[in-house]
N, C-alpha and C positions, 0 to 999 in steps of 0.2 A: 292726571298730572297737573300740579299747580306750578305756575311759572311766575316768579316775582322778579321785577326788573332790578338789576344790580345798581349800585350807586352810579350816577352818571359819570361817563368817562371824561377825561380831560380832552378837550377838543384841540387838535393841533393848530398852531398859529396860522398856518395857511388857510385852513378851513374857516377859522374865525374871521380872517380877512375877507374871504369870499362872501361870508354871510353879511359882513358889514357893507360890502359893495352892493350886494343884492338889495339890502334894505334901503340904501341910499338911492339906488336906481329906481326903485319901485314906489317911492313916496315915504310916508311916515311909518317907518318900521317901529315895532313895539319893543322897547328895551326889556331885558330880563328882569330887572328889579321891579319895573312897573307891572309886568305880567304877574310876578310872584305876589305882589301886594294885592292884586285883584282876584287871585285864585281863592275859591271858598275853602274854608277850613274843614277838616274831616276828623271826627273823633275816633274813628276806627278804620282799619284797612278795608278795602273793597276788593272782592274777588268776582271776576266775570268769566264765563265759559264761552269760548269763541273757536269755532272750527275744531272742536274736540279737545282743546287744551284750556286749562284754567289759568288766568292771569291775575296777579295780585298787585294792587296799587296801595302802597302804604300811605301815600298822600295824593291829592288830586294832581293830575298833570298840569304843568305850568307853561310848557312850550310845546305846542301842538303843530304838526304838519298834516295837511290833508292832501291826498293824492289825486283827487278828481272832483269834478263838479258834484256828483252825488254824495260824496263824503263831506265835502265842504258845506253843502246846504244843511245837512243834519247838525254839524258842529255849530254853525252860525245860528240855526233855529233854536238850539239849546242855550244860546246866550253866551257862548265861549269865545266871542270875537276878540276879546282883549288878551286871550292866551294863544291865539292863532299866529304863529310866527312865520308861516310859509304855506303856500298852496300851489297846486299844480293845475294848470289849464282850467281856471274857474269857469270859462265859457259864459254862456248866457244863464245866469242864476235865476231861480224863482223870484218873482217880484218882491215877495215878502222879506227876502234876505239880501237882495242884490245890493242895496245901499250900504250894508254893513261890511262889504268886502273892501271898501276903499281904504287904502293905506296898508293892506296886508301884502307883504312881499310875494311876488309870483316867482317861485324858484325854477319853474320849467313851464314853457308855453304849451307844450304838448304832452298828453298823457299816453300817447302811443308813438314810439315805444316809451315805456315808463322811465322816469328819471333814474339815474344811477344812485347808488348808495352815497357816493361822494357829494352829489348834488343835494340830496336830502339832508345829509349830516352837516352840510355847510350852514344850515339854519339852526343847528344845535338843538334838535328836538329831544324831548323825553317821552313823547307819545306820537305815534303815526296812525292815522285813520285812513284806511284804504278802501277803494271801491272795487278793485279788481285783483284777482289772485295773481295776475302777472306782475304786480308790484313786488311780490316776494320771489321773483325768479332770480336765477344766478347773475343776470346782467343788470338787475335792478337792486332792490334792497337786500335780497338774499334771504337766508333762513331766519325765521322769526325767533327761534331759540338763540341763535347767535346775536341777533339784535338785542334780545333781553340781557344777554351777558355783557353787552356793551352799554347798558343803561337805558335802552329805548324799548318801552312796551309798545304793543301794536294791536290793531283791531282791523278785521276785514268784515265788511258788510256781509252778513251770514248767508244771504241768498247766493253769494258767489263763492262760498266755501267749496273746495274740491269735492266732487262726488255727490253733492247735495242737489236735490230737486227744489228749486226756489219757489217760494210762495209769498204772497203779500204779507202774511202774518210774520214772516222773518223780520220785516222792517219794524214791526211793533216791538219785537224783542230787541233789535238793535238800538232803537231809540231809548228804550227803558234801561238797557245795560250801559249805554253811553251816558245817559242821564245820571246813573249811579256813580260812574267813574268821575264825571265832571261836577258832581254835587248839585245836579239840576233835576232832581226827581220830579218835583212838582211841574216844571216846564215840560218834562218828558211825557207825563201823563196827559197834559193838555194837547201836545202834538199827536200822541197816539189817538186820543179821542177825536180830534179833528180829522185825521187821515182815515180812521176807521169809519167815521160817519160818511165821509165822501165816497169811500169804496162801497159801503153797503147801500148807499142811495142809488147806485147804478143798477138798472134792471136789465138782465140779459135779453138778447133778441130771441125770437122763436125760430125753429127750423134747423138749428145746428149747421150753419154754413161752413163749408170747408175753407180754411185759411192757410196761406203760405206766408211765412215770415221771410222777407227778402232782405238780407243783410249785405247786399252788394255782390259784385262779381259779374264779369262779362263772358269769359270762356266757359266758366261754370258758376252757377249761382251759389251763394253762401246763405246759411240759415243759422240762427242762434242755437237751435237745439231744444229738445223738450225738457231739459233740466234747467233752462234759462227761465227767468221770470216772465218773459213774453208768452210762454206756453200757459202759465197760470192765468195771465191776463186775458188771453184768447178764450180760455175755458170759461172764465167768469163773465165774459161778454156774450157767451152763448155759442161761440164758435168751436171748431175742431181743427187742431193742428194736423196738416196733411202729411207731416213727416214725424210721427210720434217716436219712431225707432231711432231717430238721430238725436242722441242725448246731449251732445256738446257742439260748440261752434264748428261747423263742417261745410264742405262743399257737396252738393248733390249734382245730378245731371239734368239738363234741360229736357231730355227725353222722358225722364221719370216724372218731372213736373207736369209735362203734357199728359201723361197717363193718369195722374192723380187729379188733374183738372180742378184746381181751387176756384171757389166762387169769389174770393177776394184775396188781395195781396197786400200785406203790411209792408210798407216801404220805410225802412229805417233811414231817417235823414241824418247823414253823417258829414263831417267836414271834408273827408277825402272823397266822398261820393254823395253830393247833394241829391235830395229827393227828385227835384225837377229833371236833373240829368238822368237819374235812374229810370224815371218814368218814360222819358224820351227814348231811352234805349229799349225798354220793355215793349213799348208800343210799336217799335220799328223792327224788332227782331223777328224775322219771318218764321223760324221754326216753332214759335209759341203763339202765333197769331190766332189759333183756334181755341186756346185756353179761355174758359168762360170769363175769368177775371179780366183778361186782356180785352176780349171782345166787348165786354160791358164797361170797361174802364173803371173797375171797382178797386181803386188804389186807396189805401188808408195810410196817410203820411204821419209818422210818429217820430219826434226827435229821439235820437238813439239813447239819450239819457233817461227818457221816459220809459224805456223798456228795461231799465236796470233797477235793482233794489234802491229804495230811497223814498223821498217824500212825494214823488210824482205819480204814484200808482193810480190815484183817484182820477186825475185828469187824463191819464193814458186810457183808463177804462171808458171814460166818457167819449174820448175820440174813437175808440174801437167800436163801441155800440152805435155811435152816430154813423160811422162808416159802413157797418154791417146792415144797418136798418134801411139805408137808402137803395 
């Protein structure tokens, strides 16, 4: 199925006013005419396939909103800063792109829960790049086909497409596809080459240590699931996910964790549950005191964004290998 964005809708006066206020509050917002002037020209329409559907771009997007840190980093790295009219929870960006976020309106400070459709549309986008499938939930942006009918094309980093088993290679595809959409193919190839070299330079540890991905939780621990990118990263680092049958973000039991006795625990460092607090809990929780990873204090702290599709896979692998090797 090919999906082509309809002509951009007329934005209601109220939403336009909200967008103006957001730009004023956050610093130097980029005006539509300036954005359009700097968008590269395209001699032919571009079609990209994303999450099973094909999207058509008759011209390069001129007003982009990114939904999360991982999406924002790719768009900035592709050189589309001047067309970025809104971002969500930019957080701690990679050093190579951090400076370029200055002046971009922050339309929502938190990515969880994702911002509403009204919040995103207040920035008057013609293209939304999302990091998480939740962004297209009923309480957020909603159905992507409906967005297309309203003049807004969309892209979801493909490692997080529903039902997909994420792999590092998905990011290479995302960078190239977004490079085509944005008219930045040469820059996209540079980014892919850099990330691929970083990933392939990492050598896995020996012995296949058993690893548990701890994504928070006290009464019951949560894990990202073997369809998440963290599973591919653990495998590439030489480890083995102790819950391969758990395919999506889920809770498991402490009793089962004890039975599977991981050699190391990946602790996802998250805003709502910082790694130091998580480790403090894990090392003091009596029922799991005999787990090998707990006794040996083999905790591998990884920022949650490093476990997601995007430009961070190389450094996530380096952190994993270093943690498993000690």
